[in-house]
BAMAR-457611 format. One record per residue (C-alpha): residue in three letters; y, z, x. Coordinates in steps of 0.02 Angstrom, whole numbers, padded with zeros to 5 digits, always signed. Layout:
REM residues N
ALAYZX ...
***
This chain:
REM residues 333
MET-01053+00152-08940 GLN-00871+00183-08878 LYS-00904+00350-08855 LYS-01051+00320-08734 LEU-00955+00223-08629 ILE-00818+00355-08599 ALA-00958+00484-08579 LEU-01032+00370-08436 ALA-00868+00334-08364 VAL-00824+00507-08357 ALA-00984+00570-08274 GLY-00943+00436-08138 LEU-00784+00494-08093 VAL-00862+00680-08102 ALA-01030+00620-07982 ALA-00940+00509-07869 PRO-00845+00637-07761 ALA-01025+00698-07723 PHE-01081+00538-07645 ALA-00935+00507-07535 GLN-00965+00670-07461 SER-01112+00628-07395 ASN-01146+00486-07261 VAL-01293+00409-07145 THR-01226+00320-06983 VAL-01351+00199-06900 TYR-01294+00165-06712 GLY-01363+00139-06554 ILE-01358+00054-06362 ALA-01424-00116-06303 ASP-01397-00102-06112 VAL-01508-00260-06013 GLY-01470-00335-05854 VAL-01558-00424-05716 GLY-01598-00315-05539 TYR-01645-00341-05380 GLY-01716-00203-05265 LYS-01792-00171-05088 ALA-01851-00039-04986 GLY-01959-00079-04850 ASP-02091-00205-04881 THR-02050-00162-05061 THR-01959-00296-05166 PHE-01913-00293-05348 THR-01862-00441-05464 GLY-01825-00442-05652 VAL-01734-00389-05802 VAL-01685-00190-05821 ASP-01635-00079-05958 GLY-01494+00065-05946 ILE-01406+00030-05787 LEU-01274+00092-05875 SER-01345+00188-06032 GLY-01497+00204-06103 PRO-01551+00107-06225 ARG-01556+00189-06409 LEU-01582+00188-06566 GLY-01530+00318-06685 PHE-01491+00404-06848 LYS-01341+00517-06908 GLY-01273+00583-07035 SER-01179+00730-07138 GLU-01145+00802-07303 ASP-01000+00907-07346 LEU-01055+01071-07430 GLY-00884+01149-07456 ASN-00784+01277-07400 GLY-00759+01182-07228 LEU-00969+01178-07205 SER-01094+01005-07159 ALA-01234+00987-07161 VAL-01280+00878-07034 PHE-01422+00794-06924 VAL-01457+00664-06771 LEU-01623+00565-06756 GLU-01628+00458-06601 GLN-01768+00351-06516 GLY-01772+00269-06347 TYR-01829+00093-06308 SER-01839-00061-06166 VAL-01723-00190-06215 GLY-01851-00293-06119 THR-02000-00244-06203 GLY-01964-00182-06369 ALA-02079-00041-06335 PRO-02030+00143-06363 SER-01987+00253-06216 SER-02096+00384-06274 THR-02260+00410-06393 LYS-02149+00532-06486 GLN-02064+00442-06632 PHE-01856+00514-06599 HIS-01900+00564-06414 ARG-01720+00570-06367 GLN-01643+00691-06516 ALA-01717+00764-06681 TRP-01635+00914-06768 ALA-01546+00970-06914 GLY-01409+01097-06921 LEU-01257+01169-06985 LYS-01059+01118-06949 GLY-00916+01219-06993 SER-00759+01285-06886 PHE-00867+01390-06801 GLY-00930+01257-06723 THR-01115+01184-06734 VAL-01296+01276-06759 GLY-01440+01154-06729 LEU-01625+01175-06750 GLY-01759+01040-06682 ARG-01771+00938-06518 GLN-01593+00941-06436 TYR-01503+00904-06285 ALA-01476+01066-06153 PRO-01319+01092-06078 GLY-01369+01021-05925 TYR-01387+00830-06008 ASN-01218+00852-06089 TYR-01129+00931-05957 THR-01178+00808-05810 ALA-01125+00660-05940 LYS-00933+00747-05953 PHE-00920+00730-05750 ASP-01026+00590-05696 VAL-00914+00428-05645 VAL-01041+00288-05670 SER-01070+00320-05839 ALA-01248+00420-05813 GLY-01355+00268-05786 ALA-01497+00231-05664 VAL-01401+00168-05504 ASP-01273+00335-05536 PRO-01313+00445-05381 GLN-01337+00610-05450 ALA-01463+00526-05590 ILE-01555+00464-05426 LEU-01569+00629-05334 GLY-01574+00749-05472 GLY-01715+00669-05556 ALA-01826+00649-05368 ALA-01801+00837-05357 GLY-01837+00868-05546 MET-01697+00943-05599 SER-01664+00962-05782 ILE-01470+00971-05758 THR-01423+00784-05730 PRO-01368+00621-05815 GLY-01517+00536-05899 SER-01617+00712-05873 ALA-01773+00750-05978 ALA-01658+00900-06031 ARG-01708+00879-06234 TRP-01800+01030-06287 ASP-01919+01056-06426 ASN-01911+01187-06530 SER-01740+01228-06490 VAL-01613+01338-06569 THR-01429+01279-06524 TYR-01248+01326-06548 ASN-01137+01216-06504 LEU-00943+01284-06492 GLY-00879+01104-06462 ASN-00696+01076-06391 MET-00561+01217-06445 GLY-00400+01187-06371 GLY-00492+01133-06209 VAL-00627+01272-06199 MET-00799+01209-06240 ALA-00991+01312-06233 GLU-01154+01295-06282 VAL-01306+01385-06295 ILE-01495+01338-06305 TYR-01664+01419-06319 SER-01816+01326-06347 PHE-01990+01400-06419 GLN-02094+01293-06296 ALA-02274+01409-06345 SER-02374+01419-06491 GLN-02482+01569-06438 ALA-02453+01731-06503 GLY-02433+01904-06417 ASP-02368+01947-06224 ASP-02403+01785-06178 ARG-02292+01705-06309 THR-02139+01685-06211 ASP-02210+01616-06050 ASP-02174+01423-06064 ASP-01992+01437-06161 LYS-01831+01393-06110 MET-01630+01439-06096 GLY-01479+01355-06048 VAL-01309+01408-06067 GLY-01131+01283-06025 ALA-00956+01334-06010 GLY-00799+01241-05960 TYR-00625+01171-06006 MET-00559+01011-06021 ALA-00392+00966-06058 GLY-00255+00859-06020 PRO-00316+00782-05839 ILE-00412+00935-05801 GLY-00582+00981-05813 VAL-00701+01117-05750 GLY-00875+01158-05805 PHE-01035+01289-05767 VAL-01210+01277-05819 PHE-01353+01387-05800 HIS-01538+01330-05864 LYS-01718+01453-05818 LEU-01866+01360-05873 ASN-02003+01485-05900 GLY-02189+01440-05821 ALA-02348+01526-05833 SER-02341+01567-05630 GLU-02163+01552-05587 ASP-01985+01516-05675 THR-01859+01394-05612 LYS-01676+01422-05624 GLU-01547+01310-05593 TYR-01366+01327-05573 TYR-01227+01187-05594 ILE-01040+01195-05565 ALA-00923+01036-05576 GLY-00735+01005-05587 SER-00630+00826-05639 TYR-00454+00792-05611 ASP-00372+00621-05683 LEU-00207+00561-05563 GLY-00194+00425-05676 VAL-00214+00292-05532 VAL-00399+00375-05518 LYS-00501+00496-05594 LEU-00589+00628-05476 ALA-00745+00717-05517 GLY-00867+00823-05419 SER-00998+00953-05437 TYR-01140+01036-05333 GLN-01290+01119-05404 VAL-01437+01225-05361 LYS-01631+01208-05403 ASP-01720+01389-05379 LEU-01919+01382-05389 ASP-02003+01545-05316 ASP-01827+01559-05191 ASN-01869+01363-05143 LYS-01702+01309-05165 ASP-01660+01117-05181 LYS-01472+01081-05174 LEU-01378+00928-05240 ALA-01207+00888-05187 TYR-01111+00721-05284 PHE-00936+00671-05283 GLY-00843+00515-05361 GLY-00678+00424-05430 ILE-00637+00297-05591 ILE-00506+00183-05531 PRO-00428+00080-05668 VAL-00390-00091-05634 GLY-00346-00210-05783 LYS-00462-00207-05922 GLY-00599-00152-05814 ASN-00641+00008-05705 VAL-00706+00031-05514 HIS-00847+00162-05474 VAL-00870+00242-05343 ALA-01000+00395-05306 LEU-01090+00466-05165 GLY-01220+00608-05157 ALA-01334+00710-05061 LEU-01487+00799-05104 ASN-01558+00943-04975 PRO-01718+01004-05049 GLU-01826+01142-04958 GLY-01907+01117-04826 ASP-01866+00960-04668 ASP-01842+00806-04624 ASN-01846+00759-04840 ASN-01672+00754-04864 SER-01596+00580-04961 ARG-01422+00495-04973 SER-01351+00383-05111 PHE-01200+00295-05133 SER-01151+00195-05276 VAL-01015+00053-05326 GLY-00981-00032-05477 TYR-00864-00124-05593 THR-00880-00121-05761 HIS-00749-00240-05881 GLY-00715-00199-06068 LEU-00767-00387-06156 SER-00759-00319-06310 LYS-00725-00143-06399 ARG-00912-00107-06422 THR-00956-00237-06261 THR-00967-00183-06069 GLY-00988-00298-05931 TYR-01046-00230-05767 VAL-01086-00256-05591 ALA-01154-00119-05471 VAL-01233-00095-05297 ASN-01324+00046-05253 ARG-01390+00129-05071 THR-01509+00256-05058 THR-01544+00324-04858 ASN-01715+00424-04832 ASP-01776+00539-04697 ASP-01957+00502-04635 GLY-02003+00633-04772 ALA-01910+00573-04914 ALA-01953+00430-05032 VAL-01800+00421-05172 GLY-01724+00269-05228 VAL-01687+00148-05404 LEU-01813-00015-05401 ALA-01874+00002-05254 LYS-01918+00148-05140 GLU-02037+00190-04992 ALA-02037+00338-04893 GLY-01937+00350-04749 GLU-01857+00204-04796 GLY-01686+00153-04854 SER-01678+00078-05034 THR-01531-00068-05073 ALA-01534-00122-05266 VAL-01410-00235-05361 ALA-01387-00256-05537 ALA-01285-00360-05657 GLY-01281-00347-05851 PHE-01197-00298-06002 ARG-01189-00140-06135 HIS-01179-00179-06316 ALA-01133-00005-06428 PHE-01157-00017-06605 
***
């Protein structure tokens, strides 16, 4: 009996490190508030989600494979705090991928973020939420390089260097079509992101190419940021080129620390191809750290449109200015 107990104890000691080297984390964001919007005769009053960040529930994990190599995975779903409904019919529409991570970076396979999602989040000053001018204007123009965009691509292969001494780089290729032969790559997508972020300085560049059956879309984005201590400034300029029709978006803003909180100020201007269809958007907000994981906020957005444009948040009408006011809190877990 004593020998059996000793054998079990030894086996437990041998097996314990294997279990300790593998972990799974449940994480998420609940962001909800109340909002009011008005544009012309259209008004909105009610509960709103994602003013700062899109609500989500995710699972991520890693297993140590030895020699500095790890197996990693992420499964992430978006949802509405107000209704409890999922944001998509896909089970894990935000992310669903697995890969390998090492000193070389990370290689992933599955549904993953394109560089246009990751880099705009790095250079955004209003938490990439619903009241951010870049998200409002870029979404209206159908740009994939914009905060909170649908730049999560199915059947993709990615390589992400991470941040090595300030240097960042990532590439993605998405196999969209299922047909064989000469038409197989008709709907494929590819993206490249590169930049530098260390100390107070940050710069970034993104290129996306989205193939289409009749025409291709190319998008270019360049951004920079500088932290002066009393204020962090960030700006970007991007172009969406569809069959030589160019939509242009300029964005600039700052984050000003105030006690335990921050004042966020941002403005953007969208100039689509064509006449009398420009839009301009301005936001100011305040975020306050209620705890390490909970942030309270209040924000105001004003978006103005030419006669041929209908852009706004919470409420919008062609040719009318849109005003939105929201207050709430975000809890990360």
